[in-house]
C-alpha positions as CSV (number, residue, x, y, z in Angstrom):
1,M,0.0,0.0,0.0
2,K,1.3,3.4,-0.9
3,N,1.1,6.6,1.1
4,H,0.4,9.8,-0.7
5,N,0.7,13.4,0.5
6,A,-2.2,15.7,1.5
7,T,-1.5,19.4,2.1
8,I,-3.4,22.5,2.8
9,E,-3.0,25.6,0.6
10,R,-4.1,28.7,2.3
11,E,-4.8,31.8,0.2
12,E,-6.6,35.0,0.9
13,E,-9.6,34.1,-1.3
14,K,-9.8,30.4,-0.6
15,T,-8.3,27.4,1.3
16,T,-7.8,24.1,-0.5
17,L,-7.0,20.5,0.5
18,V,-4.6,19.2,-2.1
19,L,-4.4,15.4,-2.5
20,T,-1.3,14.4,-4.4
21,I,-0.8,11.1,-6.3
22,G,2.5,11.1,-8.2
23,T,2.5,14.3,-10.2
24,T,-1.3,14.8,-10.1
25,N,-3.0,17.1,-7.7
26,Y,-6.6,16.7,-6.7
27,D,-8.0,19.9,-5.2
28,I,-10.9,20.2,-2.8
29,C,-11.8,23.7,-1.9
30,L,-12.6,24.0,1.8
31,T,-14.1,27.5,1.6
32,D,-16.7,26.9,-1.2
33,D,-19.6,24.5,-1.3
34,N,-19.2,22.7,-4.5
35,P,-20.4,19.0,-4.3
36,I,-19.7,18.4,-8.0
37,E,-16.0,19.3,-7.5
38,V,-15.8,16.8,-4.6
39,K,-17.6,14.1,-6.5
40,N,-15.2,14.6,-9.5
41,V,-12.2,14.2,-7.1
42,F,-13.7,11.0,-5.6
43,N,-14.4,9.6,-9.1
44,D,-10.7,10.3,-10.0
45,L,-9.6,8.6,-6.8
46,I,-11.6,5.5,-7.6
47,V,-9.8,5.3,-11.0
48,E,-6.5,5.6,-9.1
49,L,-7.6,2.9,-6.7
50,K,-7.9,0.4,-9.5
51,K,-4.1,0.6,-9.8
52,G,-3.7,-0.3,-6.1
53,K,-4.6,0.5,-2.5
54,F,-3.3,3.8,-1.0
55,T,-3.8,6.2,1.8
56,F,-3.3,9.9,2.3
57,I,-1.1,11.5,5.1
58,L,-1.7,15.1,6.0
59,S,1.5,17.2,6.0
60,D,1.1,20.7,7.3
61,E,3.0,23.0,9.6
62,I,0.2,25.2,10.8
63,Q,-2.1,23.6,13.3
64,D,-5.2,25.8,12.9
65,L,-8.9,25.0,12.4
66,Y,-8.2,23.9,8.8
67,Y,-5.6,21.5,9.9
68,H,-8.0,19.8,12.3
69,I,-10.8,19.7,9.8
70,C,-8.5,18.2,7.2
71,G,-7.2,15.7,9.6
72,E,-10.7,14.4,10.2
73,Y,-11.5,14.6,6.5
74,I,-8.4,12.5,5.6
75,K,-9.3,10.0,8.3
76,Q,-12.8,9.5,6.8
77,L,-11.4,9.5,3.3
78,N,-8.9,6.8,4.1
79,A,-11.7,4.7,5.6
80,E,-13.8,5.2,2.4
81,I,-10.8,4.4,0.2
82,A,-10.2,1.1,2.1
83,D,-13.9,0.2,1.8
84,V,-14.1,1.0,-1.9
85,Y,-10.8,-0.8,-2.6
86,S,-12.1,-4.0,-1.0
87,Q,-15.3,-3.7,-3.1
88,L,-13.2,-3.2,-6.2
89,K,-11.1,-6.2,-5.4
90,K,-14.1,-8.4,-4.5
91,N,-15.6,-7.6,-7.9
92,N,-12.3,-8.2,-9.7
93,L,-12.0,-4.5,-10.8
94,V,-8.4,-4.0,-9.6
95,N,-5.7,-3.9,-12.2
96,V,-3.1,-6.5,-11.2
97,S,0.3,-5.9,-12.8
98,G,3.0,-8.4,-12.4
């Protein structure tokens, strides 16, 4: 299982949780209510899951409210990833390379 990085980008206009897999960033805006954006990120993560199981680890220096919110978010996301991965594996939808 691979560990991937999650970081928080704080800007004046918005704050974003950035999930990084390889060279690809998946952005979830924390200061805007956009369920379609979140759904699209989850769909992309499911495609990535077909390549193998992974988790995200939050890396951030500032322990503010966003840090704690993202910590809980990542904990829930990792649980969902594990559940979806087992369902994909159970239904033979995981790409096995060998």
